[in-house]
Every structure is written in C-alpha cells, then in structure tokens.
C-alpha positions as CSV (number, residue, x, y, z in Angstrom):
1,X,0.0,0.0,0.0
2,X,2.8,2.4,0.9
3,X,4.5,1.7,-2.4
4,X,1.3,2.4,-4.3
5,X,0.9,5.7,-2.6
6,X,4.5,6.7,-3.4
7,X,4.0,5.8,-7.1
8,X,0.9,7.8,-7.2
9,X,2.6,10.8,-5.6
10,X,5.5,10.6,-8.0
11,X,3.1,10.4,-11.0
12,X,1.1,13.3,-9.6
13,X,4.1,15.5,-9.1
14,X,5.4,14.6,-12.6
15,X,2.1,15.6,-14.2
16,X,2.0,18.9,-12.3
17,X,5.6,19.8,-13.3
18,X,5.1,18.8,-17.0
19,X,1.7,20.5,-17.4
20,X,3.1,24.0,-18.1
21,X,5.4,22.7,-20.7
22,X,2.6,20.6,-22.3
23,X,0.4,23.7,-22.4
24,X,3.2,25.7,-23.9
25,X,3.8,23.1,-26.6
26,X,0.2,23.1,-27.7
27,X,0.1,26.8,-27.9
28,X,-2.0,27.8,-24.9
29,X,-1.4,31.4,-23.9
30,X,-1.9,32.9,-20.5
31,X,-2.7,36.5,-19.9
32,X,0.0,38.1,-17.8
33,X,-1.1,39.2,-14.2
34,X,1.0,42.3,-14.7
35,X,-1.0,44.4,-17.2
36,X,2.1,46.4,-18.2
37,X,3.7,43.3,-19.7
38,X,3.2,42.3,-23.3
39,X,0.4,39.8,-23.9
40,X,2.5,37.7,-26.3
41,X,6.0,36.7,-25.5
42,X,8.3,34.0,-26.9
43,X,10.2,34.0,-23.6
44,X,9.0,30.9,-21.7
45,X,9.8,32.5,-18.4
46,X,7.3,35.3,-19.0
47,X,4.7,33.1,-20.7
48,X,4.9,30.1,-18.4
49,X,1.4,28.7,-18.2
50,X,0.1,28.2,-14.6
51,X,3.3,29.9,-13.3
52,X,1.5,32.0,-10.7
53,X,-0.8,29.2,-9.7
54,X,2.0,26.8,-9.1
55,X,4.0,29.4,-7.1
56,X,0.9,30.1,-5.0
57,X,0.6,26.4,-4.2
58,X,4.2,26.2,-3.3
59,X,3.8,29.3,-1.1
60,X,0.7,28.0,0.7
61,X,2.3,24.6,1.4
62,X,5.4,26.3,2.9
63,X,3.4,28.8,4.9
64,X,0.4,26.9,6.0
65,X,1.6,23.3,6.1
66,X,5.3,23.5,6.8
67,X,5.2,26.8,8.7
68,X,8.4,28.0,7.1
69,X,9.4,30.9,4.8
70,X,8.9,30.1,1.1
71,X,11.4,32.7,-0.2
72,X,14.0,33.1,2.6
73,X,16.6,34.7,0.4
74,X,14.1,37.3,-0.9
75,X,11.8,38.0,2.1
76,X,12.5,37.5,5.9
77,X,9.3,36.8,7.9
78,X,9.5,37.7,11.6
79,X,7.0,38.3,14.4
80,X,3.9,40.5,14.5
81,X,3.7,40.8,10.6
82,X,7.1,42.4,10.1
83,X,8.9,41.5,6.9
84,X,12.4,42.4,5.7
85,X,14.4,42.0,2.4
86,X,16.7,39.0,2.3
87,X,20.2,38.7,1.0
88,X,19.0,38.2,-2.5
89,X,19.0,42.0,-2.7
90,X,22.5,43.5,-2.3
91,X,23.3,41.2,0.6
92,X,21.1,43.6,2.6
93,X,20.7,41.4,5.7
94,X,24.4,40.4,6.0
95,X,25.5,44.1,5.4
96,X,23.1,45.4,8.0
97,X,24.4,42.9,10.5
98,X,28.0,43.7,9.7
99,X,28.8,40.3,8.4
100,X,29.7,41.7,5.0
101,X,31.4,45.2,4.8
102,X,33.8,47.2,2.7
103,X,37.3,45.7,2.1
104,X,40.3,48.0,2.6
105,X,40.6,48.2,-1.2
106,X,37.0,49.3,-1.5
107,X,37.5,51.9,1.2
108,X,40.5,53.3,-0.6
109,X,38.5,53.4,-3.9
110,X,35.5,55.0,-2.1
111,X,37.8,57.6,-0.6
112,X,39.4,58.5,-3.9
113,X,36.0,58.9,-5.6
114,X,34.4,60.9,-2.9
115,X,37.4,63.3,-2.6
116,X,37.3,63.8,-6.3
117,X,33.6,64.6,-6.1
118,X,34.0,67.0,-3.3
119,X,37.0,68.8,-5.1
120,X,34.9,69.0,-8.3
121,X,31.9,70.5,-6.5
122,X,34.2,73.0,-4.6
123,X,35.9,74.0,-7.9
124,X,32.4,74.8,-9.3
125,X,31.2,76.6,-6.1
126,X,28.7,73.8,-5.2
127,X,28.1,72.5,-1.7
128,X,27.9,68.7,-1.8
129,X,26.0,66.5,0.7
130,X,25.7,62.7,0.7
131,X,22.6,61.5,2.5
132,X,21.9,57.9,3.3
133,X,18.5,56.5,4.7
134,X,19.3,53.4,6.8
135,X,18.1,49.9,5.9
136,X,15.0,48.9,7.7
137,X,17.2,46.1,9.1
138,X,19.5,48.6,10.7
139,X,16.6,50.4,12.5
140,X,14.5,47.4,13.5
141,X,17.3,44.8,13.5
142,X,16.3,43.5,16.9
143,X,13.3,41.8,15.3
144,X,15.5,39.6,13.3
145,X,16.9,36.8,15.4
146,X,20.5,37.0,14.1
147,X,23.2,38.6,16.2
148,X,25.0,41.7,14.8
149,X,28.7,41.2,14.0
150,X,31.4,43.1,15.9
151,X,32.6,44.5,12.7
152,X,31.5,47.8,11.4
153,X,28.7,48.0,8.8
154,X,29.2,49.6,5.5
155,X,27.2,52.6,6.8
156,X,29.5,52.9,9.8
157,X,32.6,52.7,7.6
158,X,31.2,55.4,5.3
159,X,30.5,57.6,8.4
160,X,34.1,57.2,9.6
161,X,35.5,57.9,6.2
162,X,33.3,61.0,5.8
163,X,34.7,62.4,9.1
164,X,38.2,61.7,7.9
165,X,38.0,63.5,4.6
166,X,35.5,66.3,5.6
167,X,32.6,65.1,3.6
168,X,29.2,66.5,4.4
169,X,27.6,63.1,5.3
170,X,24.0,62.9,6.5
171,X,22.8,59.8,8.2
172,X,19.1,60.2,7.7
173,X,18.3,57.9,10.5
174,X,20.4,59.9,13.1
175,X,17.2,61.0,14.9
176,X,15.4,57.6,14.8
177,X,16.5,56.3,18.2
178,X,14.7,59.2,19.9
179,X,11.4,58.7,18.1
180,X,11.3,55.0,17.4
181,X,9.3,54.2,20.4
182,X,6.7,57.0,19.6
183,X,6.2,56.4,15.9
184,X,6.6,53.4,13.6
185,X,9.2,54.6,11.0
186,X,9.0,51.9,8.4
187,X,6.2,49.9,6.9
188,X,5.8,46.4,8.1
189,X,5.3,44.7,4.8
190,X,7.3,47.1,2.5
191,X,10.9,47.9,2.0
192,X,10.5,51.7,2.4
193,X,10.3,54.0,5.4
194,X,6.9,55.7,5.9
195,X,6.0,59.3,6.3
196,X,7.3,59.5,9.8
197,X,10.7,58.1,8.7
198,X,10.7,60.6,5.9
199,X,9.9,63.5,8.2
200,X,12.8,62.7,10.6
201,X,15.1,62.2,7.5
202,X,14.2,65.7,6.5
203,X,14.9,67.0,10.0
204,X,18.5,65.6,9.8
205,X,18.9,67.1,6.4
206,X,17.8,70.7,7.1
207,X,19.8,70.6,10.4
208,X,23.0,69.8,8.5
209,X,22.3,72.4,5.6
210,X,21.5,75.1,8.1
211,X,25.0,74.9,9.6
212,X,26.5,75.9,6.2
213,X,23.9,78.5,5.3
214,X,23.5,80.3,8.6
215,X,22.2,83.5,7.1
216,X,19.6,81.8,5.0
217,X,15.9,81.6,5.8
218,X,14.6,78.0,6.1
219,X,11.3,76.4,7.2
220,X,12.2,74.0,10.0
221,X,8.9,72.1,10.2
222,X,7.7,70.3,13.3
223,X,5.1,67.6,13.6
224,X,2.7,70.3,14.9
225,X,2.7,71.6,11.3
226,X,1.5,68.4,10.1
227,X,-1.9,66.5,10.1
228,X,-1.9,62.7,10.3
229,X,-4.5,60.8,8.3
230,X,-4.9,57.1,7.4
231,X,-5.6,56.5,3.8
232,X,-5.4,53.9,1.0
233,X,-2.3,53.5,-1.0
234,X,-0.8,50.5,-2.8
235,X,1.9,49.5,-0.3
236,X,3.6,46.2,0.6
237,X,6.2,45.2,-1.9
238,X,7.4,42.5,0.4
239,X,4.0,41.0,0.5
240,X,3.8,41.2,-3.3
241,X,7.0,39.1,-3.5
242,X,5.2,36.4,-1.6
243,X,2.0,36.9,-3.8
244,X,0.1,38.1,-0.7
245,X,-2.3,41.0,-0.7
246,X,-0.9,44.4,-0.3
247,X,-3.2,45.8,2.3
248,X,-1.1,47.6,4.9
249,X,-2.6,50.9,6.2
250,X,-0.9,54.0,5.0
251,X,-0.3,56.9,7.4
252,X,-0.1,60.2,5.6
253,X,1.5,63.4,7.0
254,X,0.0,66.5,5.3
255,X,0.6,70.2,5.8
256,X,-2.1,71.8,7.9
257,X,-1.7,75.0,5.8
258,X,-1.4,75.0,2.0
259,X,1.9,74.4,0.4
260,X,3.6,77.4,-1.2
261,X,5.9,75.6,-3.6
262,X,4.9,75.8,-7.3
263,X,5.3,72.9,-9.7
264,X,7.4,73.8,-12.8
265,X,7.5,72.1,-16.2
266,X,10.3,69.5,-16.9
267,X,12.9,70.5,-19.4
268,X,15.6,67.8,-19.3
269,X,16.1,65.0,-21.7
270,X,16.1,61.6,-20.1
271,X,19.5,59.9,-20.5
272,X,20.0,56.8,-22.6
273,X,19.8,53.6,-20.7
274,X,17.7,55.1,-17.9
275,X,16.6,52.3,-15.6
276,X,13.2,53.6,-14.6
277,X,10.0,55.1,-16.0
278,X,11.0,58.2,-17.9
279,X,8.0,60.1,-16.5
280,X,9.6,60.2,-13.1
281,X,13.1,61.2,-14.1
282,X,12.7,64.9,-13.4
283,X,10.6,67.0,-11.0
284,X,11.2,70.7,-10.4
285,X,9.6,73.4,-8.3
286,X,10.1,76.9,-7.0
287,X,9.2,78.8,-3.8
288,X,9.8,82.3,-2.3
289,X,11.5,80.9,0.8
290,X,15.1,81.9,-0.3
291,X,17.3,82.2,-3.3
292,X,19.1,78.9,-3.0
293,X,18.9,76.2,-5.7
294,X,19.2,72.6,-4.7
295,X,19.8,69.8,-7.2
296,X,18.8,66.4,-5.8
297,X,19.8,62.9,-7.2
298,X,17.7,60.3,-5.4
299,X,15.9,57.0,-5.2
300,X,12.4,56.0,-4.1
301,X,12.9,57.1,-0.5
302,X,12.9,60.8,-1.5
303,X,9.2,60.6,-2.1
304,X,8.5,60.5,1.6
305,X,10.2,63.9,2.3
306,X,10.5,65.8,-0.9
307,X,7.6,68.0,0.0
308,X,9.5,69.6,2.9
309,X,12.6,70.3,0.7
310,X,10.4,71.9,-2.0
311,X,9.2,74.4,0.7
312,X,12.8,75.1,1.8
313,X,14.5,76.2,-1.4
314,X,13.9,78.8,-4.0
315,X,14.5,76.3,-6.7
316,X,14.4,72.5,-6.3
317,X,15.3,70.0,-9.1
318,X,14.8,66.3,-8.3
319,X,16.5,63.7,-10.5
320,X,15.4,60.1,-9.8
321,X,18.7,58.5,-10.9
322,X,21.9,57.0,-9.4
323,X,24.1,58.5,-12.2
324,X,25.4,61.9,-11.3
325,X,25.7,63.6,-14.7
326,X,28.4,66.4,-14.6
327,X,27.0,68.1,-17.7
328,X,23.5,68.2,-16.2
329,X,24.9,69.5,-12.9
330,X,26.9,72.3,-14.6
331,X,23.9,73.3,-16.8
332,X,21.6,73.5,-13.7
333,X,24.1,75.6,-11.7
334,X,22.9,74.6,-8.3
335,X,24.1,76.0,-4.9
336,X,23.7,72.6,-3.3
337,X,24.2,69.1,-4.8
338,X,22.4,66.6,-2.6
339,X,22.8,62.9,-3.3
340,X,20.4,60.6,-1.5
341,X,21.3,56.9,-1.7
342,X,19.9,54.0,0.4
343,X,22.2,52.1,2.7
344,X,21.8,48.8,0.8
345,X,22.9,50.6,-2.4
346,X,26.2,52.1,-1.1
347,X,28.2,49.8,-3.5
348,X,27.0,52.1,-6.3
349,X,29.3,54.8,-4.9
350,X,32.2,52.6,-6.0
351,X,31.0,52.6,-9.5
352,X,29.4,56.1,-9.9
C-alpha cells in the first residue's frame, strides 16, 4: 500500500511539473497578471502557463503546512507581521548585521571617488551633501533573530570615512532612536520607510544644511505643522513578492496650511539607458523661501520627504537617478548638490 501511494505521488508531481510545458507546446497562452507586460512573448519565463498558480501552491504549502518561509533569500518573515528583504537584494541582511562590509581596497576606492567629487563641487562653487537612509534592518534589527557582528557595517565605515575626509555626510536615521518608540518609522510589509521616517530624515537634512547657510531663511517644520491621516495606498512590496495581498494601512503626514511651492515644467532629456520610467526622471519646483537652488539625485525614499525640501529652497530640481551627470549639474548651476542613496545601495558609490 505504501509503495502504491509513493508511485501515485510521483506520477502526480510529474504531471504537475510537466503540465506548463505541455500547455506551452500546444500553444495555450496565459494573460500576464501584470497588465504592463506584453500579452504575447516568446520568452518561456514570461509566458509560463500556470506559473503564478504553481507558485501560490508552493507558497501555501510552505506557509500553512510546513510553517516556514517560502522565499527566505528574498523575504524574511518575523514576528507581528514584520517582513524584511533577504540577502538576494544586495546582501542587505548580511550588510546590515556587519557580516559583510567594505574591504580595505574598496574603502581606498571610495575615498578617492568621494574626494574627487568633493573637489569638483568645490571648484564649481557647489556645496555637496551625501545623505543615506538606513536599511529597515538597521533600524529594527532586533526583530531579526540574528546577532550583529562586531565588525562595522558599510554605513558605519562610510560615516568614519566622511569624518576623515571632511565630507558632508548625513545619516538620515540619526534622529530615529529618539522617536522609534513613539512612531513606527518603516512599513511592516514594505521595504520603504513611511511618512514619519521621511519626516525625521528631513529634520536631519535641514539641520545639516542650516549649519553651512546660517544667514539663509529655512522652514524647519515640526510635527505640529502636520496632520496625520490614514488612507489607502498600494503599499507592501514584500507581500507582493510572496504573492500576498498588499493591504497595509498608510499613514499620511500632510501640511495643515497650503503648500507654497509651485510645480514647474520638466525640461531635461532623459539619459539613454535610464533604468526607470522616464516620466519620473525629473521633478522641479520653485518657492519664495530663499534664493538657494538645490539639485537632488535620489531614489524611491525621496518621495517621503521631498515636500519639505520643496518648501525650503527657492528652486528645487529632483532627478530620480543614481548616475550623477556632470554636464547636467553644470547646466543647472545649483548652490547645493544633494545625493540621497539608500544604505543597501552604497556599493553604487564605488561605480558612480
């Protein structure tokens, strides 16, 4: 009887595994779940019949039957609904725990590149700031049952290097420890910080810039200037990786009084090979706060605090890109060049 059950199981598994290929051979097409993808593709990976259904079966067996993580290298599942990126993305877990950090050769390369950037900005009368939002793992690392190494993390190494070479380095999480117990700073099921994380990141930013522009007027907003509302927004990219519903509540911080910054038309040509949607490459605005112009190269974290920066500079130009284009910078003639790059992407500084 046991042997019969084993044979039935083997046959059943074989049929399940071969079914997508059979459907592909006979020409059965499946509409992609992502509406932005092409409906017809010769790529088997993209047009894999029953792919999503089979992955959901795998996920449910791992989660509901075996009570284990279905994609541990991509998503780390911990207590109380919290999820974190796994090492599949830039070794983010190992780097946050100090298990992987910059080698001496990489530190030397980083030093050379940053010094060159600082000197170039100084020669062109531009104040340069490097701002880094910490990984979610670095802020809520105690939720992950893995001990932190005694070695410095890449973020800590960069902080030390910045002090040594006189770089204007802004740890955008520098104020988090004081407010972490009061406000949740990152989404539970998403890789990003939330509006509170972005607000305190702004506070660290404006505090650093005010030191260099003491006679300039700035709007140093406080939470009393903001109104908290709960709304609907498609959030939860970590849930999406597990094919779970993206249903985490979104807390918005909105100005109690109308914003004064005025949106301007885009005027830049998107560079060749741009990695993102061209429509989000550029965003520019103006205000009457002061005469300073800030040029910001950034990633997706900027969206959570850009509204405060727009109100604080006479001219604000946001470029969603990791490539700092010298020609673009010279044409824009900014007073301030602000480069925001996430902690898990610090390796890009070695290439850029």
